[in-house]
C-alpha positions, -999 to 999 in steps of 0.1 A, spaced: -19 308 -203 -47 294 -180 -76 318 -174 -89 328 -140 -114 300 -139 -88 274 -147 -65 288 -120 -93 284 -94 -99 248 -105 -62 240 -103 -58 256 -69 -88 236 -56 -75 204 -69 -41 210 -53 -58 217 -20 -78 185 -22 -46 165 -29 -29 180 2 -59 173 24 -60 137 10 -24 131 19 -30 144 55 -59 120 61 -34 91 65 -20 107 96 -54 112 113 -63 88 141 -83 59 127 -118 56 143 -119 30 171 -139 -1 161 -171 -2 181 -173 -34 200 -206 -52 206 -216 -48 242 -222 -85 246 -210 -118 231 -223 -153 235 -200 -182 231 -185 -214 244 -153 -215 264 -128 -236 245 -97 -228 265 -89 -216 300 -55 -199 296 -49 -189 333 -69 -176 362 -82 -145 345 -79 -152 307 -100 -175 284 -108 -181 248 -143 -184 236 -158 -195 203 -189 -177 190 -217 -192 170 -200 -177 139 -169 -198 148 -150 -167 157 -124 -173 184 -121 -144 209 -95 -141 237 -111 -126 268 -94 -110 298 -117 -109 329 -119 -73 341 -116 -61 376 -95 -90 388 -58 -101 386 -50 -138 391 -17 -153 401 6 -158 371 10 -194 358 45 -198 373 34 -181 406 22 -198 437 -15 -206 433 -13 -199 395 -23 -235 387 -50 -235 414 -65 -203 401 -66 -217 365 -82 -249 378 -108 -229 398 -117 -208 368 -120 -239 346 -144 -255 372 -167 -225 366 -167 -222 329 -146 -248 309 -166 -261 279 -196 -241 290 -217 -214 272 -210 -179 286 -221 -144 280 -195 -116 282 -201 -79 286 -174 -57 272 -167 -21 261 -131 -22 250 -100 -42 241 -67 -40 259 -33 -32 242 -28 -69 235 -60 -72 216 -79 -91 242 -115 -83 249 -119 -69 284 -151 -83 299 -173 -94 327 -181 -131 322 -215 -147 331 -223 -184 333 -251 -206 346 -243 -217 381 -234 -254 382 -258 -260 411 -289 -245 393 -300 -263 362 -329 -240 357 -310 -207 361 -298 -185 334 -263 -171 331 -264 -154 366 -230 -162 380 -205 -133 377 -173 -154 372 -150 -124 378 -166 -120 413 -166 -157 419 -128 -159 413 -122 -132 439 -146 -147 464 -129 -181 461 -96 -165 469 -82 -172 435 -77 -136 423 -71 -101 436 -95 -73 431 -76 -52 405 -78 -18 422 -56 -1 395 -86 -3 371 -113 3 396 -125 34 377 -134 12 347 -160 -8 368 -194 2 379 -200 14 414 -218 -18 421 -190 -41 409 -164 -21 427 -183 -26 460 -189 -63 453 -153 -70 443 -139 -52 473 -162 -70 497 -154 -104 481 -117 -99 486 -122 -88 522 -143 -119 529 -118 -143 512 -89 -127 531 -108 -130 564 -117 -167 557 -82 -174 544 -95 -189 512 -72 -199 483 -41 -177 480 -50 -159 513 -43 -192 531 -5 -186 526 13 -166 553 22 -140 527 8 -135 492 26 -117 464 3 -97 441 7 -107 404 14 -71 394 45 -72 417 55 -106 404 54 -92 368 78 -65 380 103 -91 391 95 -90 428 100 -125 444 94 -139 479 111 -171 490 88 -201 495 101 -205 530 88 -170 538 53 -180 526 52 -213 545 41 -210 581 45 -235 609 14 -257 602 22 -294 601 -11 -313 605 -45 -315 589 -60 -301 620 -41 -269 614 -55 -264 580 -86 -241 575 -95 -254 540 -84 -276 511 -66 -249 492 -44 -243 523 -37 -280 527 -27 -283 490 -4 -253 494 14 -269 524 17 -302 506 28 -290 472 47 -258 480 60 -264 515 66 -301 513 45 -311 543 41 -348 533 25 -360 565 -8 -345 555 -10 -369 525 -10 -401 545 -18 -424 515 5 -406 491 -23 -401 465 -15 -364 460 -47 -353 479 -40 -339 513 -64 -340 543 -91 -361 527 -119 -348 548 -111 -313 536 -104 -320 500 -129 -348 493 -147 -339 460 -126 -308 453 
């Protein structure tokens, strides 16, 4: 028969075994992410997603926070990707992050050296630049995850790009990507207006939209795929 001391020991061991079995059901601690990465952009996936490679040869997929770009198969999806590539493709960037999304992508603000300033550091906020160029929406759904400063800047950038009809705002109607992902569709005819000549176009993005999406061929007189040369020269 075990004595009192042995009973206490056996009881304690049993309790430890029970506690040990319960630990597997406790939430695992969230991995703390570095607040900043440095790396080179090796792939532009779409208008708001990239892959970078760090100095340790680690490949990281990054989703730009605070913005939502047209989907790849959506109007202006290709143009948005090309615009983002013009900012950062094959360039060194710094990303500021605090979390991953449910798909494992790092959510981040991306900084790069402006292409027109060889002596500058990484001072261009690419997220903001995409909105200002009319190549992405300000993603209001996640506004609370942004700083007060970024919320104000992103909202102002979208207001300006709308007013100036830049990029996707040059179309008569623009379908937000979050609606597109829900299956909402708008016929191309509903997005094409009545513009027919280069003099009607306010910018190159609008001219490309009318050429490629609306079939207005007369604005590409030499059939080289570039409409309204005086607007799109160098773009």
